[in-house]
Each structure stands twice: as C-alpha cells, then as structure tokens.
GURO-911767 format. One record per residue (C-alpha): x negated, y, z negated; residue number from 0; residue in three letters. Coordinates in pm, 1 decimal. Example, Ala and Ser with C-alpha at 12.3 -4.5 7.8 and 13.67 -1.06 7.14 Angstrom:
2
          X          Y          Z   num   residuo
    -1230.0     -450.0     -780.0     0       ALA
    -1367.0     -106.0     -714.0     1       SER
// end
This chain:
85
          X          Y          Z   num   residuo
     2742.3     3379.4     -680.3     0       MET
     2716.6     3008.5     -606.0     1       ASP
     2717.7     2753.6     -892.4     2       THR
     2390.8     2624.8     -790.2     3       ILE
     2220.2     2948.9     -792.4     4       GLU
     2361.6     3027.6    -1150.4     5       LEU
     2222.7     2684.6    -1270.6     6       LYS
     1885.4     2764.1    -1116.2     7       SER
     1891.1     3119.7    -1271.7     8       PHE
     1958.5     2978.1    -1626.3     9       PHE
     1670.6     2747.0    -1598.0    10       SER
     1438.3     3007.9    -1480.7    11       LEU
     1552.4     3257.8    -1728.3    12       ALA
     1461.6     3019.6    -2011.8    13       GLY
     1075.6     3041.5    -1953.4    14       VAL
     1048.5     3409.1    -2090.7    15       PRO
     1288.0     3326.9    -2365.0    16       PHE
     1074.7     3023.7    -2473.1    17       LEU
      764.2     3231.1    -2450.5    18       ILE
      910.3     3484.9    -2677.0    19       ALA
     1019.4     3224.7    -2926.9    20       LEU
      694.9     3051.9    -2917.7    21       GLY
      514.7     3379.8    -2984.3    22       GLU
      759.0     3439.4    -3278.0    23       PHE
      688.7     3116.6    -3418.0    24       ALA
      305.8     3164.4    -3381.3    25       LYS
      324.4     3501.7    -3561.9    26       ARG
      525.2     3322.9    -3841.8    27       GLN
      248.7     3088.5    -3912.1    28       GLY
      342.3     2792.9    -3698.6    29       PHE
       28.9     2601.6    -3597.9    30       PRO
     -113.4     2702.9    -3241.9    31       SER
     -215.8     2343.4    -3162.0    32       LYS
      151.4     2223.3    -3198.5    33       GLN
      311.7     2520.1    -3034.3    34       LEU
      352.7     2336.6    -2699.7    35       PRO
      541.5     2065.7    -2865.6    36       LEU
      774.1     2308.4    -3031.8    37       LEU
      828.8     2490.0    -2697.7    38       VAL
      906.1     2148.2    -2514.5    39       MET
     1155.2     2055.3    -2760.8    40       GLY
     1311.0     2399.0    -2766.3    41       LEU
     1332.1     2391.1    -2393.3    42       SER
     1510.6     2045.1    -2399.3    43       LEU
     1762.9     2156.8    -2640.0    44       VAL
     1835.1     2481.1    -2455.9    45       LEU
     1876.8     2309.9    -2134.0    46       ASN
     2104.7     2037.0    -2274.4    47       LEU
     2318.9     2305.9    -2458.8    48       VAL
     2354.9     2506.3    -2133.0    49       LEU
     2446.6     2190.1    -1933.5    50       ALA
     2758.2     2152.9    -2119.2    51       ILE
     2932.7     2493.8    -2010.7    52       PRO
     2785.0     2447.9    -1660.6    53       LEU
     2879.1     2092.7    -1628.9    54       MET
     2545.7     1980.4    -1525.9    55       VAL
     2443.5     1617.6    -1537.3    56       ASN
     2261.0     1554.5    -1857.1    57       PRO
     1970.1     1380.3    -1685.2    58       TYR
     1917.5     1671.0    -1472.5    59       MET
     1935.1     1897.7    -1781.7    60       ALA
     1654.2     1690.4    -1927.8    61       VAL
     1432.9     1719.0    -1613.3    62       LEU
     1490.2     2090.8    -1596.3    63       VAL
     1420.5     2116.3    -1969.7    64       GLY
     1079.9     1931.6    -1918.5    65       ILE
      986.8     2129.2    -1616.5    66       LEU
     1073.1     2445.1    -1812.6    67       THR
      865.4     2342.7    -2112.9    68       GLY
      572.2     2251.0    -1884.5    69       LEU
      586.4     2601.4    -1735.2    70       ALA
      597.0     2756.5    -2063.3    71       THR
      304.0     2547.1    -2189.0    72       THR
      118.2     2627.3    -1868.2    73       GLY
      148.7     2995.7    -1968.1    74       PHE
       -2.9     2922.9    -2302.8    75       TYR
     -287.9     2731.8    -2153.0    76       SER
     -364.5     3002.5    -1898.0    77       SER
     -350.3     3283.9    -2157.2    78       GLN
     -576.9     3084.3    -2367.4    79       LYS
     -834.8     3027.1    -2079.8    80       ALA
     -824.8     3405.7    -1995.8    81       LEU
     -915.3     3483.1    -2353.5    82       ARG
    -1195.1     3250.6    -2352.6    83       GLY
    -1082.4     3025.4    -2647.8    84       GLU
// end
C-alpha cells in the first residue's frame, strides 16, 4: 500500500470514529448544540496526532482535520433534518 493511500485511509477512517465519540459524548450529557464544536476539536487533535508517525505536513493535517470534522458535522445536520428537529 502506498503512503499516500495509507494517509487517505486514516483521514477517512476518522469520520466513523468521530461519529461514535460524538454519540458517546451526547449520551453522557454533553449539550447537543455544542457537539459540532467538540467533534471539530477532536478531529483536529486526531489528525495532528496521526500526522506525527505518518510524517505529514502539519498544515495538511489541520486541513484534513477541518474537512473530517465538517464531514462528521454534516452527518449530524443531516441526521437532525431527517428526524425533523
């Protein structure tokens, strides 16, 4: 597996992980309105931590972290719209 493919896999694999962490936080009583901020912060931290062993440019890790957080936040928004809230 090429290094670029491996890096892409880790950033994509973070979305379900972040969804699970967000759902866990919500069930523990974290305010739902602040959940996107929590997920965005966790996404940035996760991607920066993974950037070290993968030797990724930190700026690229931040960009991928923002995009991963937005993808996860988009999931919450669509889920909320489907429920009719």
